ZASELUM-727497 format. One record per residue (C-alpha): z negated, x negated, y negated. Coordinates in nm, 3 decimals, m for minus. Example, Ala and Ser with C-alpha at 12.3 -4.5 7.8 and 13.67 -1.06 7.14 Angstrom:
2
Z:m0.780, X:m1.230, Y:0.450
Z:m0.714, X:m1.367, Y:0.106
This chain:
389
Z:m0.794, X:2.760, Y:0.021
Z:m1.092, X:2.530, Y:m0.030
Z:m1.140, X:2.342, Y:m0.356
Z:m1.105, X:2.068, Y:m0.457
Z:m0.758, X:2.013, Y:m0.313
Z:m0.709, X:1.641, Y:m0.258
Z:m0.357, X:1.516, Y:m0.340
Z:m0.426, X:1.147, Y:m0.403
Z:m0.375, X:1.006, Y:m0.055
Z:m0.198, X:0.692, Y:m0.178
Z:m0.523, X:0.590, Y:m0.348
Z:m0.733, X:0.647, Y:m0.038
Z:m0.733, X:0.881, Y:0.258
Z:m1.030, X:1.072, Y:0.399
Z:m1.173, X:0.925, Y:0.718
Z:m1.038, X:1.111, Y:1.019
Z:m1.329, X:1.268, Y:1.213
Z:m1.202, X:1.098, Y:1.530
Z:m1.218, X:0.762, Y:1.353
Z:m1.572, X:0.829, Y:1.236
Z:m1.671, X:0.924, Y:1.589
Z:m1.544, X:0.587, Y:1.716
Z:m1.738, X:0.403, Y:1.444
Z:m2.075, X:0.576, Y:1.474
Z:m2.210, X:0.384, Y:1.776
Z:m2.158, X:0.059, Y:1.584
Z:m2.343, X:0.192, Y:1.279
Z:m2.650, X:0.284, Y:1.481
Z:m2.847, X:0.105, Y:1.749
Z:m2.553, X:m0.079, Y:1.908
Z:m2.540, X:m0.353, Y:1.648
Z:m2.454, X:m0.688, Y:1.800
Z:m2.290, X:m0.986, Y:1.631
Z:m1.958, X:m1.060, Y:1.807
Z:m2.045, X:m1.431, Y:1.805
Z:m2.371, X:m1.377, Y:1.997
Z:m2.384, X:m1.451, Y:2.371
Z:m2.611, X:m1.163, Y:2.476
Z:m2.499, X:m0.819, Y:2.593
Z:m2.499, X:m0.658, Y:2.249
Z:m2.286, X:m0.942, Y:2.114
Z:m2.045, X:m0.908, Y:2.405
Z:m2.014, X:m0.533, Y:2.343
Z:m1.938, X:m0.593, Y:1.976
Z:m1.683, X:m0.862, Y:2.063
Z:m1.514, X:m0.632, Y:2.313
Z:m1.493, X:m0.355, Y:2.050
Z:m1.335, X:m0.592, Y:1.796
Z:m1.078, X:m0.714, Y:2.048
Z:m0.988, X:m0.359, Y:2.147
Z:m0.930, X:m0.280, Y:1.778
Z:m0.714, X:m0.592, Y:1.748
Z:m0.494, X:m0.463, Y:2.029
Z:m0.466, X:m0.120, Y:1.864
Z:m0.360, X:m0.267, Y:1.529
Z:m0.112, X:m0.497, Y:1.701
Z:0.046, X:m0.201, Y:1.883
Z:0.099, X:m0.018, Y:1.554
Z:0.335, X:m0.290, Y:1.428
Z:0.472, X:m0.432, Y:1.752
Z:0.273, X:m0.757, Y:1.734
Z:0.063, X:m0.956, Y:1.979
Z:m0.315, X:m0.916, Y:1.940
Z:m0.346, X:m1.290, Y:1.876
Z:m0.134, X:m1.245, Y:1.562
Z:m0.382, X:m1.002, Y:1.398
Z:m0.659, X:m1.119, Y:1.164
Z:m0.919, X:m0.879, Y:1.027
Z:m1.000, X:m0.888, Y:0.655
Z:m1.187, X:m0.682, Y:0.396
Z:m0.873, X:m0.487, Y:0.299
Z:m0.519, X:m0.501, Y:0.165
Z:m0.608, X:m0.712, Y:m0.138
Z:m0.764, X:m0.989, Y:0.069
Z:m0.475, X:m0.975, Y:0.316
Z:m0.221, X:m1.013, Y:0.034
Z:m0.421, X:m1.296, Y:m0.124
Z:m0.460, X:m1.481, Y:0.204
Z:m0.090, X:m1.449, Y:0.284
Z:0.051, X:m1.552, Y:m0.054
Z:m0.197, X:m1.829, Y:m0.134
Z:m0.233, X:m1.936, Y:0.227
Z:0.140, X:m1.971, Y:0.288
Z:0.195, X:m2.160, Y:m0.037
Z:m0.093, X:m2.402, Y:0.013
Z:0.007, X:m2.473, Y:0.372
Z:0.364, X:m2.563, Y:0.273
Z:0.488, X:m2.919, Y:0.234
Z:0.431, X:m3.095, Y:m0.101
Z:0.804, X:m3.061, Y:m0.178
Z:0.787, X:m2.681, Y:m0.152
Z:0.642, X:m2.576, Y:m0.485
Z:0.842, X:m2.260, Y:m0.547
Z:0.780, X:m1.893, Y:m0.465
Z:0.983, X:m1.572, Y:m0.503
Z:0.823, X:m1.231, Y:m0.558
Z:0.964, X:m0.896, Y:m0.661
Z:0.871, X:m0.736, Y:m0.993
Z:0.737, X:m0.427, Y:m0.818
Z:0.458, X:m0.590, Y:m0.616
Z:0.104, X:m0.461, Y:m0.587
Z:m0.136, X:m0.632, Y:m0.827
Z:m0.285, X:m0.828, Y:m0.534
Z:0.047, X:m1.007, Y:m0.489
Z:0.134, X:m1.027, Y:m0.859
Z:m0.195, X:m1.194, Y:m0.945
Z:m0.177, X:m1.425, Y:m0.645
Z:0.160, X:m1.540, Y:m0.777
Z:0.002, X:m1.604, Y:m1.116
Z:m0.267, X:m1.811, Y:m0.944
Z:0.006, X:m2.020, Y:m0.781
Z:0.158, X:m2.084, Y:m1.122
Z:m0.178, X:m2.215, Y:m1.244
Z:m0.168, X:m2.455, Y:m0.949
Z:0.172, X:m2.592, Y:m1.049
Z:0.404, X:m2.371, Y:m0.847
Z:0.715, X:m2.222, Y:m1.003
Z:0.751, X:m1.849, Y:m0.940
Z:1.078, X:m1.659, Y:m0.961
Z:1.040, X:m1.285, Y:m1.011
Z:1.328, X:m1.080, Y:m0.877
Z:1.409, X:m0.755, Y:m1.056
Z:1.491, X:m0.413, Y:m0.917
Z:1.733, X:m0.133, Y:m1.000
Z:1.640, X:0.197, Y:m1.165
Z:1.517, X:0.332, Y:m0.831
Z:1.292, X:0.032, Y:m0.774
Z:1.502, X:m0.137, Y:m0.503
Z:1.539, X:m0.514, Y:m0.472
Z:1.902, X:m0.628, Y:m0.454
Z:1.940, X:m0.847, Y:m0.142
Z:2.210, X:m1.063, Y:m0.304
Z:1.992, X:m1.133, Y:m0.608
Z:1.699, X:m1.202, Y:m0.377
Z:1.905, X:m1.448, Y:m0.172
Z:2.020, X:m1.627, Y:m0.488
Z:1.658, X:m1.677, Y:m0.594
Z:1.570, X:m1.872, Y:m0.277
Z:1.588, X:m2.252, Y:m0.293
Z:1.539, X:m2.543, Y:m0.051
Z:1.196, X:m2.594, Y:m0.211
Z:1.090, X:m2.227, Y:m0.174
Z:0.761, X:m2.209, Y:0.015
Z:0.747, X:m1.831, Y:0.046
Z:0.876, X:m1.497, Y:m0.074
Z:0.687, X:m1.168, Y:m0.104
Z:0.830, X:m0.817, Y:m0.120
Z:0.634, X:m0.494, Y:m0.075
Z:0.758, X:m0.286, Y:0.220
Z:0.706, X:0.041, Y:0.032
Z:0.594, X:0.055, Y:m0.329
Z:0.241, X:0.179, Y:m0.386
Z:0.329, X:0.366, Y:m0.706
Z:0.673, X:0.525, Y:m0.683
Z:0.702, X:0.519, Y:m0.303
Z:1.040, X:0.344, Y:m0.288
Z:1.107, X:0.176, Y:0.047
Z:1.253, X:m0.173, Y:0.015
Z:1.528, X:m0.317, Y:0.242
Z:1.275, X:m0.539, Y:0.418
Z:1.484, X:m0.578, Y:0.731
Z:1.771, X:m0.735, Y:0.534
Z:1.541, X:m0.946, Y:0.316
Z:1.354, X:m1.075, Y:0.620
Z:1.679, X:m1.177, Y:0.788
Z:1.783, X:m1.366, Y:0.475
Z:1.450, X:m1.551, Y:0.472
Z:1.473, X:m1.628, Y:0.842
Z:1.818, X:m1.778, Y:0.797
Z:1.691, X:m1.994, Y:0.509
Z:1.368, X:m2.095, Y:0.682
Z:1.153, X:m1.927, Y:0.414
Z:0.831, X:m1.743, Y:0.500
Z:0.833, X:m1.377, Y:0.391
Z:0.517, X:m1.177, Y:0.326
Z:0.539, X:m0.798, Y:0.328
Z:0.268, X:m0.575, Y:0.185
Z:0.284, X:m0.279, Y:0.425
Z:m0.035, X:m0.109, Y:0.308
Z:0.143, X:0.212, Y:0.206
Z:0.417, X:0.187, Y:0.469
Z:0.193, X:0.173, Y:0.777
Z:0.151, X:0.513, Y:0.933
Z:0.452, X:0.652, Y:0.746
Z:0.729, X:0.417, Y:0.855
Z:0.801, X:0.270, Y:1.195
Z:0.703, X:m0.097, Y:1.166
Z:0.814, X:m0.345, Y:1.430
Z:0.767, X:m0.714, Y:1.358
Z:0.959, X:m0.786, Y:1.678
Z:1.270, X:m0.656, Y:1.503
Z:1.188, X:m0.748, Y:1.142
Z:1.112, X:m1.122, Y:1.116
Z:0.844, X:m1.116, Y:0.845
Z:0.600, X:m1.407, Y:0.857
Z:0.296, X:m1.212, Y:0.742
Z:0.220, X:m0.844, Y:0.684
Z:m0.078, X:m0.675, Y:0.515
Z:m0.251, X:m0.352, Y:0.627
Z:m0.548, X:m0.156, Y:0.494
Z:m0.778, X:0.082, Y:0.680
Z:m0.839, X:0.336, Y:0.406
Z:m0.470, X:0.417, Y:0.367
Z:m0.457, X:0.514, Y:0.737
Z:m0.743, X:0.766, Y:0.749
Z:m0.975, X:0.479, Y:0.837
Z:m1.274, X:0.335, Y:0.648
Z:m1.265, X:0.150, Y:0.319
Z:m1.351, X:m0.220, Y:0.315
Z:m1.147, X:m0.330, Y:0.618
Z:m0.789, X:m0.445, Y:0.658
Z:m0.570, X:m0.670, Y:0.866
Z:m0.317, X:m0.946, Y:0.822
Z:m0.041, X:m1.006, Y:1.073
Z:0.044, X:m1.376, Y:1.099
Z:0.346, X:m1.453, Y:1.315
Z:0.285, X:m1.708, Y:1.587
Z:0.368, X:m2.055, Y:1.455
Z:0.319, X:m1.966, Y:1.086
Z:0.065, X:m2.188, Y:0.907
Z:m0.189, X:m2.058, Y:0.655
Z:m0.460, X:m2.226, Y:0.452
Z:m0.778, X:m2.014, Y:0.466
Z:m0.949, X:m1.875, Y:0.158
Z:m1.292, X:m1.839, Y:0.320
Z:m1.481, X:m2.110, Y:0.505
Z:m1.782, X:m2.091, Y:0.730
Z:m1.835, X:m1.998, Y:1.093
Z:m1.471, X:m2.015, Y:1.198
Z:m1.420, X:m1.650, Y:1.291
Z:m1.065, X:m1.510, Y:1.315
Z:m0.921, X:m1.840, Y:1.439
Z:m1.075, X:m2.021, Y:1.144
Z:m0.854, X:m1.834, Y:0.899
Z:m1.112, X:m1.579, Y:0.787
Z:m1.470, X:m1.691, Y:0.838
Z:m1.756, X:m1.444, Y:0.814
Z:m1.936, X:m1.212, Y:1.053
Z:m1.698, X:m0.935, Y:1.153
Z:m1.733, X:m0.585, Y:1.014
Z:m1.756, X:m0.436, Y:1.361
Z:m1.783, X:m0.067, Y:1.270
Z:m1.507, X:m0.096, Y:1.009
Z:m1.283, X:m0.289, Y:1.247
Z:m1.334, X:m0.031, Y:1.520
Z:m1.246, X:0.238, Y:1.264
Z:m0.929, X:0.055, Y:1.165
Z:m0.832, X:0.022, Y:1.529
Z:m0.885, X:0.391, Y:1.597
Z:m0.693, X:0.484, Y:1.283
Z:m0.405, X:0.256, Y:1.385
Z:m0.391, X:0.413, Y:1.730
Z:m0.382, X:0.765, Y:1.588
Z:m0.121, X:0.666, Y:1.329
Z:0.106, X:0.532, Y:1.603
Z:0.059, X:0.832, Y:1.830
Z:0.104, X:1.091, Y:1.552
Z:0.361, X:0.914, Y:1.333
Z:0.651, X:1.155, Y:1.375
Z:0.435, X:1.465, Y:1.342
Z:0.260, X:1.335, Y:1.028
Z:0.583, X:1.228, Y:0.860
Z:0.750, X:1.562, Y:0.931
Z:0.450, X:1.751, Y:0.790
Z:0.416, X:1.534, Y:0.479
Z:0.788, X:1.538, Y:0.404
Z:0.794, X:1.917, Y:0.410
Z:0.507, X:1.937, Y:0.161
Z:0.648, X:1.659, Y:m0.058
Z:0.993, X:1.818, Y:m0.073
Z:0.836, X:2.149, Y:m0.177
Z:0.656, X:1.969, Y:m0.461
Z:0.977, X:1.798, Y:m0.574
Z:1.165, X:2.129, Y:m0.565
Z:0.887, X:2.307, Y:m0.753
Z:0.851, X:2.055, Y:m1.036
Z:1.231, X:2.044, Y:m1.073
Z:1.207, X:2.395, Y:m1.219
Z:0.992, X:2.266, Y:m1.507
Z:1.194, X:2.118, Y:m1.796
Z:1.116, X:1.759, Y:m1.887
Z:0.977, X:1.652, Y:m1.548
Z:1.149, X:1.356, Y:m1.383
Z:1.101, X:1.205, Y:m1.037
Z:1.062, X:0.827, Y:m1.027
Z:1.180, X:0.613, Y:m0.737
Z:1.462, X:0.653, Y:m0.488
Z:1.507, X:1.014, Y:m0.380
Z:1.592, X:0.929, Y:m0.018
Z:1.444, X:0.583, Y:0.042
Z:1.090, X:0.690, Y:m0.034
Z:0.765, X:0.746, Y:0.150
Z:0.723, X:1.086, Y:0.311
Z:0.414, X:1.174, Y:0.104
Z:0.502, X:1.046, Y:m0.244
Z:0.601, X:1.244, Y:m0.555
Z:0.582, X:1.019, Y:m0.863
Z:0.653, X:1.216, Y:m1.179
Z:0.711, X:1.152, Y:m1.547
Z:0.604, X:1.457, Y:m1.746
Z:0.758, X:1.453, Y:m2.091
Z:0.523, X:1.535, Y:m2.377
Z:0.206, X:1.504, Y:m2.168
Z:m0.038, X:1.216, Y:m2.139
Z:m0.111, X:1.143, Y:m1.775
Z:m0.486, X:1.111, Y:m1.821
Z:m0.507, X:1.453, Y:m1.980
Z:m0.296, X:1.610, Y:m1.706
Z:m0.505, X:1.451, Y:m1.430
Z:m0.829, X:1.575, Y:m1.588
Z:m0.688, X:1.922, Y:m1.658
Z:m0.576, X:1.960, Y:m1.297
Z:m0.909, X:1.823, Y:m1.178
Z:m1.083, X:2.102, Y:m1.369
Z:m0.853, X:2.348, Y:m1.192
Z:m0.949, X:2.203, Y:m0.853
Z:m0.655, X:1.972, Y:m0.780
Z:m0.702, X:1.595, Y:m0.752
Z:m0.397, X:1.377, Y:m0.821
Z:m0.347, X:1.019, Y:m0.937
Z:m0.244, X:0.866, Y:m1.267
Z:0.004, X:0.595, Y:m1.171
Z:m0.164, X:0.356, Y:m0.928
Z:m0.538, X:0.381, Y:m0.864
Z:m0.555, X:0.003, Y:m0.827
Z:m0.427, X:m0.051, Y:m1.181
Z:m0.530, X:0.263, Y:m1.370
Z:m0.842, X:0.113, Y:m1.529
Z:m0.661, X:m0.128, Y:m1.759
Z:m0.471, X:0.134, Y:m1.963
Z:m0.156, X:m0.078, Y:m1.959
Z:0.195, X:0.039, Y:m1.891
Z:0.284, X:0.010, Y:m1.524
Z:0.476, X:m0.316, Y:m1.454
Z:0.656, X:m0.130, Y:m1.177
Z:0.797, X:0.136, Y:m1.410
Z:0.885, X:m0.125, Y:m1.672
Z:1.067, X:m0.329, Y:m1.406
Z:1.266, X:m0.016, Y:m1.319
Z:1.379, X:0.009, Y:m1.680
Z:1.127, X:0.271, Y:m1.787
Z:1.012, X:0.324, Y:m2.142
Z:0.660, X:0.194, Y:m2.217
Z:0.560, X:0.520, Y:m2.386
Z:0.684, X:0.728, Y:m2.092
Z:0.486, X:0.507, Y:m1.855
Z:0.170, X:0.675, Y:m1.987
Z:0.313, X:1.014, Y:m1.893
Z:0.343, X:0.948, Y:m1.521
Z:0.135, X:1.095, Y:m1.241
Z:0.138, X:1.033, Y:m0.868
Z:0.101, X:1.324, Y:m0.627
Z:0.057, X:1.211, Y:m0.267
Z:0.007, X:1.457, Y:0.013
Z:m0.163, X:1.381, Y:0.344
Z:m0.166, X:1.497, Y:0.703
Z:m0.438, X:1.754, Y:0.636
Z:m0.284, X:1.923, Y:0.330
Z:m0.138, X:2.271, Y:0.370
Z:0.154, X:2.468, Y:0.231
Z:m0.094, X:2.702, Y:0.061
Z:m0.251, X:2.407, Y:m0.121
Z:0.088, X:2.287, Y:m0.239
Z:0.180, X:2.630, Y:m0.375
Z:m0.152, X:2.645, Y:m0.557
Z:m0.092, X:2.300, Y:m0.699
Z:0.253, X:2.389, Y:m0.829
Z:0.115, X:2.692, Y:m1.009
Z:m0.166, X:2.485, Y:m1.161
Z:0.071, X:2.200, Y:m1.251
Z:0.308, X:2.434, Y:m1.434
Z:0.023, X:2.596, Y:m1.629
Z:m0.143, X:2.263, Y:m1.716
Z:0.184, X:2.109, Y:m1.832
Z:0.261, X:2.407, Y:m2.054
Z:m0.089, X:2.412, Y:m2.207
Z:m0.094, X:2.038, Y:m2.278
Z:0.250, X:2.053, Y:m2.436
Z:0.135, X:2.338, Y:m2.659
Z:m0.148, X:2.115, Y:m2.782
Z:0.076, X:1.815, Y:m2.842
Z:0.215, X:1.800, Y:m3.198
Z:0.459, X:1.529, Y:m3.092
Z:0.606, X:1.741, Y:m2.818
Z:0.618, X:2.049, Y:m3.042
Z:0.808, X:1.860, Y:m3.313
Z:1.048, X:1.715, Y:m3.058
Z:1.121, X:2.058, Y:m2.921
Z:1.150, X:2.212, Y:m3.263
């Protein structure tokens, strides 16, 4: 077993060597601008369009419905703000779930500053949106709704198919953040009538700094960036050719290897869940069945998450504390609070996310280290000692 063992794949995944190989020519001498008319420009443009086709195939879309962005955050921002600002003046209402990624949550707050009313729909203790409550929140003046396809923290998979059908019946645009879902769930926008859908390269064993937004044909968006008119005028700026090629290659591999990856990850994840179940005071967060194949989100009683992450890091195992996108603020996770969690316990949660390259040996080593680290940290905690005594 080689250290460190990386078990934080929900934060970012390592670049697949096959993806890097596809990118390298566009990082070296072949460096044309896709908008240029000469041969190098044409080669770059062809590479971007091939990547567009590969991303479209991953989710069952048409290539013309794919826009390239700088990542999941920009895709979420463009969808939420773009849908709202393109709506009619009478539509000044939005619906979002309380378990959205910060990119959607903060976009909703921006809409409120612009005079929109935002209804936030709650979830049950497993983090699942109730379709009936969601339907009741929609109004004739609702411009859009946004629900994450699979939660980035606890891994719960939402009933997007049902929610999308409700929105379609009401004529409301639905945005789905599928950043964590892509490559782990079968996504088909031909069967699930979402209006927009966000993807990110670095969650798919592709490069950081590139993402995509699916925009269903006929759906109107207001752009956030203005300039040269790239990406059908919805996302101006010279394309990140190497990154886009990497995203395309990663999307192709994710589609081709989906079943194999999910089966492998699920086996490792289930071993982790079984192993931590033998440790008193460790609780799994999120739905036990409707969850991503790689996600084990744990509350460890009597242990501060930061200390546990650093202790395990010293032992050679890298895991996450909650969500990497929100861990810098030292605030209780809004997702756990929405699920009815205790604010104090929210600081005792860690996220262990396996990937396609992790092994059974690594998982067994992690479980041994996790058990030892938990015991040691509890021994040093006067609060936990008094509670036990």
